[in-house]
Structures are given as structure tokens and as C-alpha cells.
N, C-alpha and C positions, 0 to 999 in steps of 0.2 A: 509646191515645195521642190527645191532642187537639192540633191544630196550627192555625196560621194558614194558610188555603188559598191566598190570593193577595195581591198588592200588595207594598209595600216590605218587609214582614216575612214574606212567603210562605214556607211550609215550616218556620218556627220553631215549636218545641214550646211548649205551654202546660201549666202545672201545673193540677191539679184539686184542689178541696178534699177533705180526707180524709173517709171515710165514704160513706154512700149517700144523704145528704139533698140533694145537688146533682146534677142531671141535665144535664150539658153537652150542648148541641146537637151532633149528630154532624157530622163533617166533610162528609158527603154532603149533609145538609140545608142546612148553611151555604153550601156551594158552589152549590147550586141556588138558594137564596134570594138570595144576593148576585149571582149572574149576572143574575137578573131585576131586582134593584134597580139594578145598574150599567147595564143596558140602558135602564132608565127614567130614568137620570140622577139617582137619588135619593141617591147616596153622596158623590160628589166635592164637596168644599168644604161639606158639610152640617154642621149642628149636630145631633149624634146623642145621644139619651137611651136608655140601656139599663137598663130597670127589671127587677128581680129578676136582676141580672147574673151571679150565681154566680161562675164563674172569670173572667168578662169576655170570653169567647170571641166573642160576637156583636159587642159594642162594639169590641173590639180588631180584629176583622176589618174593621169599618168604618174604623177609624183607619188600618189598613194599606192600605186602598184609597183613601185620600185625604180622609177626613172632616176638616173643619177643627177641630171640637171634639167630644169624646166624654165623656159623664158616665156612669159606671157606678154604679148605685144597688143596694146589697145590704145586707140587714139581718143576715144570719148572720155573726157575727164571723170564723169561720174562712174562709168564702167571700170576704168583703171583704178579708181579709189576703192570700188567694191572688190575687184580682184585682189588688190593689195590687202584689204581687210580679211578676205577669205583665206589668203595665203598665211597671214599672221595668225588667224584663229586656228588653222589646222596645224601650224608649226612644223610643216614638212620641210626637210632639209633640201637645199639646192634650188629653191624657187625664187625667181625675181620677176618683177613687173617693169616693163618699159612702156611709158606713156608716150607713144609715138605712132605715126602712120606706118603701116606695114611696109610700104614702098621705101620710105625714108630709112626705116630700121635696116632693111635688106641692103641698102646702098651704103650704110655706115660701117665703121670698123668693128662695132660690137657684134654684128651678125656673123663675122668670120672668126671672132675671138674663141679660142679653145678647140678649133678643128671643126669638122663637118657635123651637120645635124643628122641624127639617126632616124628621127621620127618628126614629121612636120604635120601639124593639124591646122587646116585652113578652113575657117568657117566664117566667111564674110557675110555682112548683111545681104539679104536677097536683092537689095537695090544696087549693089555693086555689079556693074555690067560685065559682060563676057570679055570685052577688050581689057578692062582694068584687071580682071582676074588673070587673064593670060599674061599680062605684064608682070604681075607679082610672081607667077609660077616661073616665068623666064628668069627673073632676077634671083629667084631661089635656087635654080638648078646648079650653079657653080658652088653653092654653099653646102651641098649635101655630102655626107659620108658615103663610102662604098656600101652598097646594099641598103640604102635608105628606103624608108617607106613614107609616102606622102598621102594624106587623106584630105579630100575636099568635100565639104558638106554644102549642098545647094538645095534650092526648091526642087521638088519633083518635076516641076514644069520647065526647069532650066535645061538647056541642051548640055551634052557632055562638054566639060571644059576643054578649051584648046590647049593641049599639052605642048610643052617644049619638044623640040625635035628629039626623037629617040625614046620618048615616054609613051606608054599606052596604059590604059586602065586595066588592071588585073581583075578588078571586080567592081560591080555596081550593085548596091543594095538600096531598095526603096522601103521606107518606113512611113506610111501615110503621106504627108506632104513634104517629106524630106528624102533626098537622094544622097547617098554617101558613095563617093568614088575613091578607090584605093589603088595606088600605083606602087609597085615594088621595083626598085631600080637595082640593076646588077653592078654598075660601076659608078664613078663620080659623075653626078649630074645626069645619069642615064646610061 
């Protein structure tokens, strides 16, 4: 069972896409991640982008905790439909789902609409290789607000992501088979 951990929708259950192609972030990892993000003031009133959103659990957790706007980007049709259903069931304001590849979304006009992103959650399938992930992070860099935070979730066996120039991980946490990398940026894009 996947659920919203805290905030206005805390305790509410989320549907997960059928099959085994989507790997929802565990409640334990989300709880630890969002406790750190809340302590850093990275969620409240933030513009949040959730790339490779799957069921939407990460972005919806941010919305539940007071994010101003949340965009869930997911290419798999079943996962995007599930994220849309979860968003509708929770009724949280400012949430929308984009059924599109992360790379295509970042290259399009909607990615820059409304100003820079304050918090970006990047949780690609483990099968996404390091080169593709580096490309997504590079495309993301100019779309960030001053002082943005970027979180990347990967397999614990994966190497540290190749960050765009000027970025470095402020913190890495390991939770069983999952590693979470967090980057806090000082200015636009780093």
C-alpha cells in the first residue's frame, strides 16, 4: 500500500499503476526525504516538478505539504492515468499531470511557464542509463529558480549522477536498495 505520509492529505491511500514497470518510492523513503526537505524550507509554497512521476506519490506528497504548484510528468500511459486519478481523488489544488517524456517536456514551452522550479524530484526507472539521466539534468538546469533543490532517486548500486557544471550533491542518503541524492543550488541553474 502506498499512502501520503503527511500534510493535508496525510494517511490517504494512493493507487499504483498495474504491473511491475513502476516502482513507487516507499513510504519510509518519502517520509525521510520530505522531513529533510521540510526542514530546509524547500516544500512550502514551492513550484514542484516531479519527473518520471509514476503514480505521482512524490509530487502529491509535496502538494499535501503545501507546495503551491505541482506538475507530474510521466510517459507511461497507465502510470499517467493512475497519477491523474490519484490527483483527482486527493483534490489537492495546483496539481496537473503531463503525459509526456521528461526530455520532451523540459524542451517545451510548458516547462518554463510560470518561472523557475523551486523543487524538482527526479525518480527515473532504474533502467534509465546514466547518459540519459545526465541529459535530463542538463536540460533542467536553466529552468530552475534561484536557490532550487533537486532530488534524484536511483538504485543504491548506481554511481553518483553526472551533475551539470556547477552542481554537486549536498547529501546522499541510502535506504536499502535506494539512494537519494540532494542538490541545493545557490543561483539560477547552479
